[in-house]
C-alpha positions in Angstrom: 79.1 -69.7 36.8 77.3 -66.6 35.2 73.9 -68.0 35.1 74.1 -69.6 38.6 74.8 -66.0 40.0 78.3 -66.4 40.9 79.7 -63.5 38.8 78.5 -60.4 40.6 78.1 -57.6 38.1 75.7 -55.1 36.7 72.5 -56.0 34.7 74.0 -54.3 31.8 77.1 -56.4 31.7 75.0 -59.6 32.1 73.2 -58.4 29.0 76.4 -57.9 27.2 77.5 -61.4 28.3 74.2 -62.7 26.9 74.8 -60.9 23.6 78.2 -62.3 23.3 77.1 -65.7 23.8 74.4 -65.4 21.2 76.9 -64.0 18.7 79.2 -67.1 19.5 76.3 -69.5 19.0 74.5 -68.0 15.9 76.9 -65.4 14.5 75.3 -62.3 13.2 71.4 -61.4 14.4 68.9 -62.9 12.2 65.1 -63.3 12.8 65.5 -66.9 11.7 68.3 -67.7 14.0 67.4 -70.0 17.0 66.8 -68.3 20.2 67.8 -70.1 23.5 65.4 -69.6 26.3 66.3 -66.6 28.6 67.3 -68.6 31.5 70.1 -70.2 29.3 71.4 -66.7 28.6 70.6 -64.5 31.7 70.6 -65.3 35.3 66.9 -66.0 36.5 67.4 -64.8 40.0 68.0 -61.2 38.7 64.5 -61.2 37.1 63.1 -62.7 40.3 64.8 -59.9 42.4 62.9 -57.1 40.5 59.4 -58.5 41.7 57.8 -57.0 44.8 58.3 -59.1 48.0 55.3 -61.0 49.4 53.2 -59.0 51.9 54.6 -59.5 55.4 51.8 -61.1 57.7 52.6 -60.8 61.5 52.7 -64.0 63.5 49.4 -64.7 65.4 50.4 -64.4 69.1 47.9 -66.1 71.2 46.4 -69.5 70.9 42.9 -68.2 70.8 43.6 -66.0 67.9 45.3 -69.0 66.1 42.0 -71.1 66.6 40.0 -68.5 65.3 42.0 -67.8 62.5 42.0 -71.6 61.8 38.2 -71.7 61.7 38.0 -68.6 59.5 40.5 -70.2 57.1 38.1 -73.3 56.7 35.2 -71.2 55.7 34.6 -68.4 53.4 37.4 -66.3 54.8 39.7 -69.0 53.6 38.1 -69.2 50.2 38.8 -65.4 49.8 42.3 -65.7 50.9 43.1 -68.6 48.5 41.7 -66.3 45.7 43.8 -63.4 46.7 46.9 -65.5 46.6 46.0 -66.8 43.2 45.3 -63.4 41.7 48.8 -62.2 43.3 50.4 -65.3 42.0 49.0 -64.7 38.3 49.9 -60.8 38.5 53.6 -62.0 39.3 53.9 -64.3 36.7 52.5 -61.6 34.3 55.1 -59.2 35.5 57.9 -61.8 35.2 56.9 -62.4 31.7 57.2 -58.7 31.0 60.6 -58.4 32.7 61.7 -61.3 30.7 60.6 -60.0 27.4 62.0 -56.4 28.4 65.5 -57.9 29.2 65.5 -60.2 25.9 64.8 -57.1 23.9 67.6 -55.4 25.4 70.0 -58.5 24.8 68.8 -58.6 21.1 69.7 -54.9 20.8 73.3 -55.6 22.0 73.5 -58.7 19.9 72.8 -56.6 16.7 75.6 -54.3 17.5 78.0 -57.2 17.4 77.5 -57.8 13.7 80.6 -58.9 11.8 82.4 -60.4 15.1 83.6 -63.9 14.7 83.1 -66.6 17.0 86.5 -66.9 18.5 86.3 -63.2 18.8 83.0 -63.3 20.6 84.3 -66.0 23.0 87.2 -64.0 24.0 85.6 -61.0 24.7 83.1 -63.1 26.7 85.9 -64.4 28.9 87.8 -61.3 29.1 84.8 -59.7 30.6 84.2 -62.5 33.1 87.9 -62.3 34.0 87.4 -58.9 35.2 86.1 -60.1 38.4 88.7 -60.9 41.0 87.2 -64.2 42.0 87.4 -65.5 38.5 89.0 -68.8 38.3 88.0 -69.9 41.9 85.8 -72.5 42.8 83.0 -71.1 45.0 81.0 -73.0 47.7 77.9 -71.9 49.4 78.9 -71.9 53.3 77.6 -70.8 56.6 80.4 -69.4 58.6 80.9 -69.7 62.3 84.3 -67.6 63.5 85.4 -69.3 66.8 88.1 -69.5 69.0 89.1 -72.6 71.4 87.7 -72.2 75.0 90.4 -71.1 77.5 91.4 -74.0 79.8 89.8 -76.7 77.6 90.9 -80.2 78.5 92.0 -83.4 76.6 88.8 -85.1 75.2 86.6 -82.0 75.2 85.1 -80.6 71.9 85.3 -76.9 70.9 82.4 -74.5 71.5 80.5 -72.5 69.2 81.0 -69.0 70.1 79.7 -65.5 68.8 80.8 -64.5 65.3 84.0 -62.3 65.2 84.7 -59.7 62.5 86.8 -61.3 59.6 88.3 -57.9 58.9 87.9 -54.4 60.0 85.5 -53.9 57.1 83.6 -57.2 57.9 80.2 -57.0 59.6 79.6 -58.6 63.2 76.8 -60.7 63.5 75.2 -62.7 66.2 74.7 -65.9 64.3 76.1 -67.5 61.2 76.8 -65.8 57.8 75.7 -67.2 54.7 78.8 -66.6 52.4 80.7 -67.7 49.3 84.0 -69.6 50.0 86.1 -69.0 47.0 89.0 -71.5 46.6 91.7 -70.3 44.1 95.0 -71.1 43.0 96.7 -68.4 45.2 94.2 -67.9 48.0 91.0 -68.6 49.9 88.6 -65.8 49.9 85.2 -65.2 51.6 82.6 -63.3 49.6 79.2 -61.9 50.8 76.9 -63.3 47.9 76.6 -60.8 45.0 79.4 -58.7 46.3 82.5 -58.3 43.8 85.0 -57.6 46.4 85.8 -60.3 49.2 85.3 -59.7 53.0 88.6 -61.3 53.5 91.3 -63.4 51.8 93.9 -65.9 53.0 97.0 -66.9 51.1 98.0 -70.3 51.8 101.0 -69.4 53.7 98.6 -67.9 56.5 96.6 -71.1 56.7 98.0 -73.5 59.5 95.9 -76.4 59.1 92.3 -77.5 57.8 90.0 -80.5 58.1 86.5 -81.9 58.6 85.2 -81.7 61.9 82.1 -83.8 61.0 80.3 -84.5 57.7 79.0 -81.1 57.4 81.5 -78.9 59.3 84.9 -78.0 57.8 87.5 -76.1 59.9 90.0 -73.8 58.4 92.7 -72.4 60.8 94.0 -69.1 59.8 96.6 -67.8 62.0 95.1 -66.9 65.6 91.5 -67.7 64.0 89.8 -70.8 63.5 86.8 -70.6 60.9 84.1 -73.3 61.0 82.1 -73.7 57.8 78.7 -75.7 57.8 78.1 -77.1 54.2 77.3 -80.1 52.4 80.5 -80.0 50.3 83.2 -80.7 52.9 84.8 -83.4 50.9 85.0 -81.2 47.7 86.6 -78.3 49.8 89.2 -80.7 51.4 90.2 -82.3 48.0 90.5 -78.8 46.3 92.5 -77.3 48.8 94.8 -80.2 48.8 95.3 -80.0 45.1 96.1 -76.3 45.2 98.3 -76.7 48.3 100.4 -79.5 46.6 100.8 -77.2 43.6 101.9 -74.2 45.6 105.6 -75.3 46.2 105.5 -74.2 49.6 108.4 -75.6 51.8 106.1 -76.5 54.5 102.2 -77.0 53.9 99.4 -77.5 56.1 97.9 -80.8 56.1 94.3 -82.1 57.1 94.0 -82.8 60.8 91.7 -84.6 63.0 89.2 -82.3 64.8 91.2 -80.6 67.4 90.8 -80.8 71.3 93.1 -78.1 72.2 94.4 -74.6 70.8 96.5 -75.2 67.5 100.1 -74.8 68.0 101.6 -75.1 64.6 103.2 -71.6 63.2 101.9 -70.2 59.9 103.7 -71.6 56.8 106.0 -69.0 55.2 104.4 -67.7 52.1 106.3 -68.2 48.8 107.2 -65.0 47.1 104.5 -64.0 44.7 102.0 -66.7 45.8 99.2 -64.1 46.7 99.6 -60.6 45.3 97.5 -57.8 46.7 94.0 -57.6 45.4 93.0 -54.4 43.4 89.5 -53.0 43.1 87.3 -54.4 40.6 86.9 -51.8 37.9 84.6 -52.8 34.9 85.6 -52.2 31.2 83.8 -52.6 28.1 84.6 -55.9 26.3 87.3 -55.8 23.7 87.1 -56.9 20.2 83.8 -55.7 19.4 83.3 -54.4 15.8 81.3 -51.4 16.8 83.6 -49.8 18.9 
């Protein structure tokens, strides 16, 4: 979860997590201790994010210009461009190695500070640090979200229509197209996160969910009060199975059940939320790991 970038936190905290992992694997620092590869300790995407973006080349507009560009690409100009790309790739690889070496050195320095910490203590500190993220314990799915409403005057047998994305909450951005988000499914709520952001855009207690189901093999529908959220994802079955599991264990008096794709606006009332099922979320405040011998 950490290495895949599903715990949004600072680089400093990620380095501390890597040092705790080394302490749990190898005990105290030693030059003779086996070193895992950096990508086994630290999220690779963080290093890649430090690299400069590729140069933007505006698209060629007219057909004649595209033809001339194609002819040039086949001659000396094309060879020069290929050489420039190769040189740039070589510089980026060198920069990535430098960033990796710098990050590993910072991790090792933090590892040295953990001298005397036992393996169970290091593992407990690692988990305690990760648990500070409000989404800890949730299963995260990469989804593209469309917020839709049923068309007015829809008749039996007609399908629903994609509409403009509406805000999930007053703080949520409005977009003209789908939003790439994390769908977090936990024991008490379903949450939507902007990738890399620690706080959710919106959270739905299970008592607010009136129904859910698969519209097709790549589209999942979640009905929340007066809104219907459609997610494009390759993990429709996994999402449905996990929701069923959590709903079955929630103990609500009346639980929403998977339904066939709707042909008319939903009429079911939201299920009453069992007391204490979804407490209000608090802002995430980072605290240093507990149990280190140097504190």
